[in-house]
N, C-alpha and C positions, 0 to 999 in steps of 0.2 A: 660367532662364538661369544658367549657371555663373559662378563668380568671375572666371575668365579672360575670359569674354565681357563681363561688366560692366566690367572694366578697359579692354577695347578700346572699348566704347561711350563710356566717360568720356574716353578719349584722343581719339577722333574728335570728340566734342562740344567738347573743349577747343581743337582746332585749326580747327574750322569757324567761319566768321563767325556772329555772332548773327543770329537771324531778323529779317526786315524788321519794323520797328515796335518792336522790343525796345529798351529803354533801355540805352545804353552809358555807362559812366563813362570818357570819353575826353578827351584833350587837344584843344584847338582845332586845326584844320588847320595844317599846317606848310608853309612855302615857303622854300627857300634864298635867294630874292630878298629875304627879310626879315632875313636875318642881316647885321648891320651893327655899326658903332660909334656910340656917342653922341658929340656934339661934343667932349666931354672925353676921348675915346679909350677909354672904358670899353665893353666889349662890351654890346650891347643884350640884351633878353630872349630874342630868337630865337637869338642867338649862344650865350648861356648854355644854352639848351635843346639846341642841337647838341652842346655840350661835355658834356652829361649822358650822351651815348652813350659818352664816353671816360673820364669820371671817376666813381668809385664814389660812391654816396650816403654822406653823413656823418650822424652822430647829429643834427646840427642840422637836416638836411633832414627828419628824421622828427619834428621838434618837441622834440627832446631837449636843447636848449640848444647851447652852443658845442661843436664837435667837439674831441675830445682828440687831441693830437699825441703820437705815439710818439717822445719825445725821444731815447732811446738809438739808435733806428734813424735818426732825422733827423740826429743828430750824427755817426753813423758814415758817412753817405752823403756823397758829394761829386759835383760835376758838376752835372747838370741832369736834369730830368724833361721829356720831350718827348712830347706827344700829337698825333697827326695823324689827322684824319678824312678819308680818301681817298674821294671820292665815286665811285660806280659809273659815272657819266657826268658830263659837264659840264652844269651848270645855268645857265640864263640869269640873270644878275645885273646888272640895269640896262644891258644891252647887252654885258656881258662874260661870259666863260665860267668860272664858279666850279668849281674841281676839288678844292680841299682847304680845310679849316679846321684851324688849328694853335693849340696852346697850349704855351708854353715857360716853365718855371719853374726858374731857377738856384737850387740848394739852398744853397750856401755864403753868398752875399751877395745873390744873385739879382736879375737882372731878371726881370720877369714880362711876357712878350710874347704878344700875340694876333695871328694873321695870317689874312687871307683870301687865298687863292692862286688865281690866274687863268691860264688857258691863252691869254694874250694878251701882246702886247709891252708893255714898261714905258711906252712913249709912249702907247699906247692906254689903258692903265690910268690913267695920269695925266690924260689928257683927260677920261675919264668921271668920275673922282673930283673933279677940279677943277671940272667943270661942276656938281657937287653941292655946291660950296663948300668943299672941303677944302684948297685952296691947297698941294698937295703939291710939294715940290722935285723935281728930276731924280732918277732912280734912283741909289741909293748915298748919298744925302744925307737928312737928317731935318729936320723942322720941329718946334721945341720948342713944346709946347702949354702946359705948366705947369712951373715950376721952383721950386716952394715945397715944400721938404722931400723930396718924391719927384719926380724928373725924369720927365716924360711927353713923348714925342715920337712923331711919325708919319713914315713914309717908305715908299718903294718899294724892294724888293730884287729884283734880276734874278737868276733862278736857271735858267739854261739856257733852255728854251722856256717857262718859267713866270715870272710876276711876282707877288710877294707884297706886299700892303699890310699893314704891321705897325705896331701901336701898342706902343711900348716903354715900360715903367715900370721905373725903376731907383732 
């Protein structure tokens, strides 16, 4: 077999699923229904796992200690970094239709916001979240969860046909 044929075989083997019974080093199954916030408004492990699609790995992720910050670049930037994971279809999330996962980080003084975005009305979103114990105020208002050093609040934002539940940290 020539070198070119061996390369093609390697490429096909790389894209085909592993044979039945073969051991795979894989993460546990994933469900968007598991993406959520902890009671203190911090993203849970499934939320962080979804964000891994948007955010590059850091040296700390590889066990190399704290990641280094490129201070000249960071100081030169202004505004915000926004990452949006738009889902290919709406996923059932406790009876709501999850369509996006968002992360917003203000560079200069920054809030750091995390949002779950639904293709449902703000009223329906509040009904489902409040049945889960979140005590969300009407759309456009926030409920403060913590105000010690860093202010943490949660609220519903109406965005056209979408409604986002956002945890704000400032």
